[in-house]
Backbone as CSV, one residue per row, in Angstrom:
resi,resn,N_x,N_y,N_z,CA_x,CA_y,CA_z,C_x,C_y,C_z
1,UNK,0.838,-1.178,0.000,0.000,0.000,0.000,0.883,1.242,0.000
2,UNK,0.563,2.194,-0.856,1.331,3.427,-0.960,0.560,4.548,-0.263
3,UNK,1.062,4.978,0.889,0.414,6.044,1.649,1.249,7.305,1.501
4,UNK,0.610,8.375,1.035,1.311,9.643,0.871,1.311,10.425,2.180
5,UNK,2.419,11.060,2.442,2.536,11.898,3.625,1.785,13.201,3.386
6,UNK,1.034,13.627,4.369,0.271,14.871,4.299,0.866,15.863,5.283
7,UNK,1.088,17.083,4.841,1.572,18.151,5.726,0.404,19.089,5.957
8,UNK,-0.056,19.155,7.193,-1.290,19.851,7.536,-1.035,20.953,8.553
9,UNK,-1.612,22.131,8.289,-1.604,23.243,9.248,-3.043,23.701,9.415
10,UNK,-3.462,23.916,10.652,-4.791,24.430,10.938,-4.697,25.729,11.715
11,UNK,-5.592,26.660,11.418,-5.576,27.963,12.086,-7.011,28.469,12.223
12,UNK,-7.357,28.969,13.396,-8.668,29.561,13.631,-8.520,31.074,13.792
13,UNK,-9.429,31.803,13.174,-9.406,33.269,13.258,-10.790,33.791,13.617
14,UNK,-10.786,34.925,14.319,-12.037,35.575,14.676,-12.215,36.826,13.820
15,UNK,-13.381,37.401,13.919,-13.685,38.630,13.199,-12.679,39.734,13.541
16,UNK,-12.188,39.726,14.766,-11.320,40.798,15.232,-9.848,40.617,14.895
17,UNK,-9.433,39.403,14.526,-7.991,39.235,14.329,-7.575,38.691,12.961
18,UNK,-8.485,38.468,12.051,-8.076,37.848,10.786,-7.346,38.805,9.849
19,UNK,-7.431,40.120,10.083,-6.771,41.095,9.216,-5.623,41.839,9.892
20,UNK,-5.199,41.406,11.045,-4.116,42.108,11.742,-2.775,41.837,11.062
21,UNK,-1.801,42.686,11.348,-0.451,42.478,10.800,0.111,41.126,11.236
22,UNK,-0.129,40.789,12.491,0.355,39.504,13.006,-0.247,38.339,12.219
23,UNK,-1.541,38.406,11.947,-2.190,37.340,11.181,-1.638,37.259,9.763
24,UNK,-1.402,38.408,9.134,-0.830,38.414,7.782,0.529,37.729,7.772
25,UNK,1.334,38.014,8.787,2.646,37.367,8.897,2.491,35.861,9.067
26,UNK,1.500,35.449,9.839,1.242,34.016,10.013,0.891,33.362,8.680
27,UNK,-0.028,33.970,7.933,-0.447,33.384,6.658,0.748,33.208,5.725
28,UNK,1.570,34.254,5.621,2.749,34.185,4.745,3.692,33.087,5.209
29,UNK,3.875,32.946,6.513,4.733,31.881,7.051,4.190,30.501,6.683
30,UNK,2.893,30.330,6.785,2.280,29.047,6.424,2.498,28.748,4.941
31,UNK,2.273,29.759,4.083,2.452,29.566,2.642,3.892,29.167,2.320
32,UNK,4.836,29.873,2.929,6.252,29.581,2.680,6.612,28.172,3.142
33,UNK,6.131,27.781,4.305,6.433,26.449,4.833,5.841,25.356,3.951
34,UNK,4.616,25.544,3.494,3.923,24.501,2.746,4.273,24.449,1.266
35,UNK,4.890,25.500,0.726,5.092,25.570,-0.721,5.932,24.431,-1.289
36,UNK,6.841,23.892,-0.519,7.697,22.813,-1.015,7.244,21.427,-0.561
37,UNK,6.137,21.356,0.114,5.639,20.062,0.591,4.893,19.352,-0.528
38,UNK,5.010,18.048,-0.546,4.390,17.261,-1.608,2.866,17.267,-1.527
39,UNK,2.321,17.153,-0.338,0.863,17.129,-0.143,0.471,18.123,0.946
40,UNK,0.491,19.428,0.613,0.158,20.435,1.625,-1.349,20.551,1.829
41,UNK,-1.736,20.897,3.041,-3.137,21.163,3.342,-3.189,22.235,4.421
42,UNK,-3.887,23.312,4.132,-4.032,24.415,5.067,-5.516,24.550,5.375
43,UNK,-5.865,24.444,6.648,-7.265,24.505,7.059,-7.470,25.740,7.930
44,UNK,-8.389,26.592,7.503,-8.738,27.781,8.267,-10.150,27.632,8.805
45,UNK,-10.345,28.082,10.022,-11.679,28.171,10.615,-11.894,29.632,10.985
46,UNK,-13.088,30.149,10.668,-13.360,31.546,10.979,-14.835,31.730,11.308
47,UNK,-15.146,32.878,11.886,-16.536,33.232,12.162,-17.281,33.324,10.839
48,UNK,-18.493,32.792,10.774,-19.195,32.717,9.492,-19.442,34.068,8.825
49,UNK,-19.641,35.180,9.574,-19.873,36.450,8.871,-18.681,36.934,8.034
50,UNK,-17.471,36.470,8.350,-16.290,36.937,7.618,-15.788,35.924,6.603
51,UNK,-16.467,34.815,6.438,-15.961,33.729,5.584,-15.615,34.210,4.176
52,UNK,-16.511,34.905,3.516,-16.267,35.364,2.143,-15.085,36.331,2.090
53,UNK,-15.043,37.277,3.011,-13.950,38.250,3.065,-12.615,37.562,3.370
54,UNK,-12.646,36.610,4.278,-11.437,35.883,4.668,-10.887,35.075,3.485
55,UNK,-11.773,34.387,2.769,-11.339,33.650,1.574,-10.686,34.595,0.567
56,UNK,-11.326,35.729,0.332,-10.779,36.706,-0.616,-9.403,37.185,-0.198
57,UNK,-9.233,37.435,1.079,-7.942,37.874,1.607,-6.864,36.819,1.368
58,UNK,-7.155,35.577,1.705,-6.174,34.496,1.553,-5.811,34.282,0.090
59,UNK,-6.807,34.216,-0.786,-6.532,33.993,-2.212,-5.788,35.174,-2.828
60,UNK,-6.064,36.385,-2.360,-5.335,37.559,-2.828,-3.865,37.488,-2.416
61,UNK,-3.614,37.109,-1.168,-2.232,36.945,-0.705,-1.493,35.893,-1.532
62,UNK,-2.161,34.808,-1.825,-1.541,33.748,-2.629,-1.186,34.259,-4.021
63,UNK,-2.129,34.925,-4.666,-1.893,35.439,-6.024,-0.783,36.477,-6.043
64,UNK,-0.840,37.415,-5.131,0.120,38.518,-5.123,1.531,38.087,-4.770
65,UNK,1.655,36.994,-4.056,2.979,36.534,-3.637,3.443,35.307,-4.403
66,UNK,2.627,34.849,-5.336,2.985,33.740,-6.234,3.420,32.484,-5.491
67,UNK,2.660,32.112,-4.482,2.931,30.854,-3.793,2.309,29.710,-4.574
68,UNK,2.834,28.538,-4.392,2.415,27.379,-5.165,1.115,26.749,-4.680
69,UNK,0.612,27.177,-3.546,-0.633,26.609,-3.044,-1.799,27.036,-3.925
70,UNK,-2.789,26.168,-4.044,-3.978,26.479,-4.824,-5.211,26.278,-3.937
71,UNK,-6.368,26.565,-4.490,-7.600,26.417,-3.711,-7.839,24.972,-3.288
72,UNK,-7.282,24.000,-4.018,-7.458,22.600,-3.614,-6.609,22.243,-2.389
73,UNK,-5.650,23.094,-2.048,-4.789,22.872,-0.888,-5.304,23.563,0.366
74,UNK,-6.399,24.314,0.248,-6.905,25.113,1.357,-8.370,24.783,1.616
75,UNK,-8.693,24.583,2.878,-10.069,24.318,3.290,-10.482,25.411,4.268
76,UNK,-11.680,25.935,4.082,-12.234,26.927,5.001,-13.417,26.310,5.726
77,UNK,-13.395,26.408,7.041,-14.508,25.943,7.873,-15.122,27.159,8.538
78,UNK,-16.421,27.205,8.608,-17.051,28.331,9.294,-17.478,27.907,10.684
79,UNK,-17.105,28.746,11.663,-17.512,28.510,13.044,-18.913,29.057,13.233
80,UNK,-19.712,28.319,13.956,-21.022,28.823,14.328,-21.173,28.666,15.825
81,UNK,-21.870,29.570,16.419,-22.136,29.482,17.854,-23.487,28.831,18.048
82,UNK,-23.471,27.575,18.444,-24.723,26.842,18.638,-25.116,26.815,20.098
């Protein structure tokens, strides 16, 4: 059986911290770390009201910095308060 190694990073963000300078630095660090991995996976969880904006921010950072990650390497989960 051939099992591929998966390199996984997960990060949760709130409405108040997903656009901070610190968070931007984190995202760039994750992209740089995962860019050379064979099977990268980046999972973000965020408050549901910011999901669309958060996705746009992440994909914009990827495009502008020419990282090798694509939308198939990133999963977004929305947090809900039940």
